[in-house]
C-alpha positions in Angstrom: -3.9 8.2 18.4 -2.1 11.4 16.9 -4.2 13.6 14.6 -5.3 11.9 11.5 -3.1 12.3 8.5 -4.4 14.0 5.5 -7.1 12.2 3.6 -6.4 9.1 1.4 -6.7 8.8 -2.2 -9.7 7.4 -4.0 -10.3 3.8 -4.6 -9.5 3.3 -8.3 -11.5 0.1 -8.3 -14.6 1.8 -6.8 -15.1 5.0 -8.8 -18.4 5.3 -6.9 -16.6 5.4 -3.5 -15.8 8.8 -2.5 -13.1 8.7 0.2 -12.7 12.5 0.6 -13.3 13.5 4.2 -13.2 9.8 5.2 -11.0 8.9 8.2 -8.1 6.5 7.7 -9.7 3.9 10.1 -12.6 3.8 7.8 -10.5 3.5 4.7 -8.8 0.5 6.1 -12.3 -1.2 6.3 -13.8 -0.1 3.0 -11.1 0.2 0.5 -10.2 -2.6 -1.8 -13.7 -4.3 -1.7 -15.4 -5.8 -4.7 -18.1 -3.7 -6.6 -21.5 -3.6 -4.8 -23.6 -5.5 -7.2 -26.3 -8.0 -6.2 -24.8 -11.3 -5.0 -21.3 -10.2 -5.1 -19.1 -11.3 -2.3 -18.5 -8.5 0.4 -14.8 -9.6 0.5 -12.5 -10.2 -2.4 -12.0 -13.9 -2.9 -8.7 -15.6 -2.8 -7.7 -16.1 -6.5 -5.4 -19.2 -6.8 -4.2 -18.9 -10.4 -0.8 -19.3 -12.2 -2.4 -19.0 -15.7 -5.0 -16.7 -17.1 -6.9 -16.8 -20.5 -5.0 -14.8 -23.1 -5.8 -11.4 -24.2 -6.2 -9.5 -20.8 -3.9 -7.3 -18.6 -2.5 -10.1 -16.5 -1.8 -13.1 -18.6 0.4 -15.0 -16.0 0.7 -15.4 -12.2 3.9 -13.6 -11.8 2.4 -10.5 -13.4 -0.7 -10.0 -11.3 -3.4 -11.5 -9.2 -6.8 -10.1 -8.2 -6.0 -10.7 -4.5 -3.0 -8.7 -4.7 -4.8 -5.9 -6.4 -7.4 -5.7 -3.6 -4.7 -5.4 -0.9 -2.6 -2.9 -2.9 -5.6 -0.8 -3.6 -6.4 -0.6 0.0 -2.9 0.2 1.1 -2.4 2.7 -1.6 -5.5 4.5 -0.6 -4.3 4.6 3.1 -0.9 6.0 2.0 -2.3 8.4 -0.6 -0.5 6.8 -3.5 0.0 3.5 -5.3 1.2 0.2 -3.7 2.9 -2.9 -4.8 3.1 -6.2 -2.6 6.0 -8.4 -2.3 6.8 -11.9 -0.8 8.3 -10.4 2.4 9.4 -7.0 3.9 12.8 -7.7 2.9 11.9 -8.4 -0.6 10.2 -5.0 -0.8 13.6 -3.4 0.6 15.6 -5.3 -2.0 13.3 -4.1 -4.7 13.6 -0.5 -3.7 17.3 -0.5 -3.4 17.6 -2.3 -6.8 15.4 0.3 -8.4 16.8 3.5 -6.9 20.5 2.7 -6.5 22.8 2.8 -9.5 26.2 1.3 -9.4 28.6 3.7 -7.4 25.5 5.3 -5.6 25.6 6.5 -2.1 23.0 5.7 0.6 22.5 7.7 3.8 21.1 5.3 6.3 20.6 4.8 10.1 23.4 3.2 12.1 20.7 1.3 13.9 17.9 0.2 11.7 16.0 -2.9 10.9 18.8 -5.6 10.8 17.6 -7.0 7.3 18.0 -3.5 5.7 21.4 -3.1 7.3 22.5 -6.4 6.1 21.4 -5.7 2.6 23.4 -2.4 2.5 26.3 -4.1 4.0 26.3 -6.8 1.3 26.0 -4.1 -1.4 29.0 -2.1 0.0 31.1 -5.2 0.3 30.7 -5.7 -3.3 31.8 -2.2 -4.1 28.4 -1.4 -5.7 27.3 1.2 -3.3 28.7 3.5 -0.5 26.8 3.7 2.8 26.9 6.7 5.1 25.6 5.8 8.5 23.9 8.4 10.6 21.8 8.8 13.7 18.3 9.5 12.2 17.2 11.5 15.2 20.0 13.9 14.7 18.8 16.0 11.9 21.8 18.0 11.5 24.0 14.9 11.2 21.6 13.6 8.5 21.7 16.9 6.6 25.5 17.0 6.7 25.6 13.7 5.1 23.5 14.3 2.0 26.2 15.8 -0.4 26.3 13.5 -3.4 23.8 11.0 -1.9 21.5 9.0 -4.2 19.1 7.6 -1.7 18.3 8.5 2.0 16.8 5.7 4.0 15.0 6.4 7.2 13.3 4.0 9.7 10.9 6.2 11.7 10.5 5.2 14.4 13.7 3.2 14.3 13.9 -0.5 15.0 14.6 -1.1 18.0 15.7 2.2 19.5 12.5 3.9 18.5 14.1 7.1 17.4 11.9 9.4 15.3 13.3 11.3 12.3 12.2 14.8 11.1 11.0 13.5 7.7 9.7 16.8 6.5 13.0 18.6 6.9 15.1 15.6 5.7 12.8 15.3 2.6 13.3 18.9 1.7 17.1 18.8 2.1 17.4 15.3 0.3 15.4 16.6 -2.9 17.5 19.8 -2.9 20.6 17.5 -2.9 19.1 15.3 -5.7 18.4 12.3 -3.5 15.2 10.2 -3.1 14.0 9.6 0.4 12.7 6.2 1.5 10.9 5.8 4.8 10.3 2.3 6.5 7.2 3.2 8.3 6.5 -0.4 9.7 6.2 0.7 13.3 3.9 3.6 12.6 1.6 2.1 10.0 -0.4 4.3 7.6 -2.8 5.1 10.4 -0.3 7.1 12.6 2.1 8.5 9.9 2.0 9.1 6.3 5.7 10.0 5.3 4.7 10.9 1.7 2.5 13.8 3.1 5.9 15.0 4.6 7.9 14.7 1.3 9.1 11.1 1.3 9.2 9.6 -2.3 8.5 5.9 -1.2 7.3 4.2 2.0 8.1 0.6 2.8 6.2 -1.6 5.2 6.8 -5.2 6.5 3.2 -6.0 6.5 4.2 -9.2 8.5 4.1 -6.9 11.4 1.3 -4.6 12.4 -0.6 -4.4 9.2 -1.3 -8.2 9.1 -1.3 -8.3 12.8 -1.7 -12.1 13.6 2.0 -13.5 13.4 0.9 -15.9 10.6 2.0 -14.4 7.3 5.1 -12.9 5.5 4.5 -9.9 3.2 6.0 -6.7 2.2 4.7 -3.5 0.7 6.0 -0.4 -1.2 3.9 2.8 -1.6 4.7 5.7 -4.0 3.2 8.7 -5.8 5.8 8.5 -8.6 4.2 6.6 -11.5 7.6 6.1 -13.3 9.1 4.5 -10.1 6.0 2.4 -9.6 6.4 1.0 -13.2 10.1 0.3 -12.6 9.2 -1.5 -9.3 6.6 -3.5 -11.1 9.0 -4.5 -13.9 11.6 -5.5 -11.2 9.0 -7.6 -9.5 8.1 -9.4 -12.7 11.7 -10.0 -13.4 12.9 -11.2 -10.0 9.8 -12.9 -9.1 9.5 -11.8 -5.4 5.7 -12.0 -5.6 3.4 -12.6 -2.7 1.2 -15.7 -2.5 -2.5 -15.0 -3.0 -3.4 -16.5 0.3 -0.8 -14.3 2.1 -2.2 -11.3 0.3 -5.8 -12.1 1.5 -4.6 -12.7 5.1 -2.9 -9.4 5.1 -6.0 -7.6 3.7 -8.2 -9.3 6.3 -5.7 -8.1 9.0 -5.8 -4.7 7.6 -9.6 -4.5 8.4 -9.1 -4.4 12.1 -5.7 -2.3 12.1 -7.2 0.8 13.6 -8.6 -1.1 16.5 -5.4 -3.0 17.1 -3.3 0.0 16.8 -5.6 1.9 19.2 -5.4 -0.8 21.9 -1.7 -1.6 21.4 -1.0 2.2 21.6 -2.9 2.5 24.7 -1.3 -0.4 26.4 2.1 0.9 25.3 1.5 4.3 26.7 0.3 2.8 30.1 3.2 0.4 30.3 5.8 3.0 29.4 4.6 5.2 32.2 4.7 2.4 34.8 8.0 1.1 33.6 9.7 4.5 34.1 8.8 4.0 37.8 10.1 0.5 38.0 13.5 0.1 39.9 14.7 -2.4 37.6 14.5 -0.3 34.5 17.3 2.0 33.6 15.6 3.6 30.7 12.4 3.6 28.7 12.3 4.5 25.1 8.8 5.3 23.8 8.2 8.0 21.1 4.7 8.9 22.4 2.8 6.9 19.8 2.5 3.3 18.4 2.6 -0.1 20.1 6.3 -0.5 20.5 8.3 0.2 23.6 12.0 -0.4 24.4 13.4 -0.7 27.8 17.0 -1.2 29.2 17.0 -3.5 32.2 19.4 -3.0 35.2 21.9 -5.6 35.3 22.8 -5.9 31.7 22.2 -8.6 29.1 22.0 -11.3 31.6 19.3 -9.6 33.6 17.3 -8.8 30.3 17.5 -12.4 29.2 16.2 -13.4 32.7 13.3 -11.2 32.1 12.5 -12.6 28.7 12.4 -16.1 30.0 10.5 -15.4 33.2 7.3 -13.8 31.6 4.3 -16.0 31.2 1.6 -13.9 29.5 4.1 -12.1 27.2 5.7 -14.2 24.4 9.5 -14.4 24.1 9.8 -14.2 20.4 11.3 -12.2 17.6 9.1 -10.3 15.2 6.4 -8.1 16.4 3.0 -6.4 15.6 0.7 -9.3 16.5 -2.4 -9.2 18.7 -0.2 -11.1 21.4 2.4 -9.2 23.2 6.0 -10.2 22.6 9.4 -9.2 23.8 13.0 -10.0 23.1 16.4 -8.9 23.9 17.6 -7.7 20.5 21.4 -8.1 21.1 20.9 -11.8 21.3 21.2 -11.6 17.5 24.8 -11.1 16.3 23.4 -9.1 13.4 22.0 -6.4 15.8 23.8 -2.9 15.6 26.4 -2.3 18.2 24.6 0.9 19.2 21.8 -1.1 20.6 22.5 -1.7 24.4 23.0 -5.2 25.5 20.2 -4.8 28.2 17.7 -3.6 25.8 14.3 -5.4 25.5 12.0 -4.6 22.7 8.4 -4.9 23.7 5.5 -5.2 21.2 2.4 -4.5 22.9 -0.7 -6.5 21.9 -4.4 -6.2 22.7 -4.5 -8.0 26.1 -5.7 -6.4 29.3 -3.0 -3.9 30.3 -3.1 -4.8 34.0 -2.4 -8.5 33.1 0.5 -7.5 31.0 1.9 -5.3 33.7 1.5 -7.8 36.5 3.4 -10.4 34.3 6.1 -8.0 33.2 6.7 -6.4 36.6 6.9 -9.9 38.3 9.5 -10.9 35.7 11.5 -7.7 36.3 11.4 -8.3 40.1 12.4 -11.8 39.7 15.5 -10.9 37.5 16.8 -9.0 40.5 17.9 -12.3 41.9 
């Protein structure tokens, strides 16, 4: 893994728990736990409740839930801020855009970003509500040149699916000088590999459906920020629009978070090894790997048809969309009409799981060989 980010914030629900000097991998395990009192459960229970007794801080199930709170506490500690959870990653994206973008606002965003984010921005632009300035996030000069008059700068880093990495620190400083807020979708990096707010980002978005939950069985989104005013506005928006997570979903994501460090470490090790081997395979024209994380993208010789043939020929790898589970998955992204034109037809996005790397390589290399016809 890369060097550990700066130390996370304290756990507000455990004032006795000093997290200063504690590694993020440890925070992922210990934060968001119930108080240590005799006979208390080690894990926060799932609280199924739509209604609460009057007179407290919650009152109603759309306003809060102890299971959400436990998850949000843990993620906030990892990101060094405060977090809110949503029904999905796209619900989190929609909430941020709603809160930060006034009518007539301008968004600087990647040409090739997560398809759901691009779709939301396209829909907002079609109504005349916002203007979108597309950029290559890896080209810092182009990003900086687009900042004049911008309201929000949106970065995926690494990008989905091209795995480009943005210079968050430089863009953050320039965005703030231009009066714009910076949002970073850090789904691929997770808080263990990158903490964008340490580099100046105002908000961080995660599709917790992916690596944070890690078991391909739950939809949930997260937003983290250090700005209490923005956090309050996001909370008001969540109450009003109702894009709240279910308590069972929040519990599953928190359970997945406990093993995030182990899964990221193994997935990253597998990805690094596979990227090295794939660069030597005669059926691979290009390997895209930023040097960290569990995601790899390859361009297969022979175009889209050859890439499709690889995806259907694997046996241990799973041909499926989404990513970040314990199982290794792959797909040709341009099979989706909504994918950006900048994504090559032959590109396969690989999500490296925790299986034995030699087994993964044997399966993938055999599928690549078979695609040669």
